[in-house]
KEVO-907647 format. One record per residue (C-alpha): residue in one letter; x, y, z. Coordinates in steps of 0.1 Angstrom, whole numbers, padded with zeros to 4 digits, always signed. Example, Ala and Ser with C-alpha at 12.3 -4.5 7.8 and 13.67 -1.06 7.14 Angstrom:
BEGIN
a+0123-0045+0078s+0137-0011+0071
//
This chain:
BEGIN
m+0386-0283-0190t+0357-0299-0166r+0352-0290-0131p+0351-0318-0104v+0319-0331-0093p+0312-0335-0054p+0316-0373-0042p+0287-0394-0040g+0265-0388-0011g+0272-0347-0004s+0298-0320-0009f+0335-0316-0008p+0352-0318+0023a+0358-0285+0039r+0387-0264+0029p+0413-0258+0058g+0415-0227+0076p+0443-0199+0080p+0467-0214+0107a+0462-0205+0144g+0477-0178+0158a+0480-0140+0154r+0471-0126+0119p+0496-0102+0106g+0487-0062+0108p+0490-0035+0088p+0530-0025+0084p+0540+0000+0110e+0539+0034+0100f+0570+0048+0085g+0582+0082+0067d+0570+0116+0066d+0539+0129+0053e+0563+0144+0024t+0573+0109+0015r+0535+0089+0020h+0511+0092-0006p+0472+0091+0005a+0461+0069-0021v+0485+0039-0012d+0475+0044+0023a+0443+0044+0018a+0446+0010-0002v+0466-0007+0027q+0441+0003+0052s+0416-0011+0028l+0434-0044+0029a+0438-0044+0063n+0398-0039+0072a+0393-0069+0043a+0406-0092+0069t+0372-0084+0090l+0352-0098+0057a+0338-0129+0048p+0364-0144+0021a+0337-0139-0009d+0336-0104+0001q+0376-0100+0005i+0379-0103-0032a+0364-0072-0042q+0385-0052-0018y+0418-0068-0031e+0408-0061-0067a+0399-0025-0057a+0432-0023-0038y+0453-0035-0066e+0434-0013-0089t+0441+0019-0070l+0480+0007-0062r+0482+0004-0101e+0468+0036-0111t+0487+0054-0087l+0520+0037-0099a+0514+0047-0131t+0508+0083-0123i+0539+0082-0107d+0559+0066-0133q+0548+0094-0158t+0558+0124-0135
//
């Protein structure tokens, strides 16, 4: 598979940004401390914090959160 090449005389047009308006925030607090899981809470918070990073830096945050959630779910399934 070949990658597209820039048009003559320049680069690709800018990609559109997110729509204007309020960005969704983290979910509201729910459950009590007994039903919450600290690793999941930390992963969700890291996703909320990633919103302030440049898009290229967000990828690492999303991958880390995914891995944390995957590992946490695996340990819950084993119990």
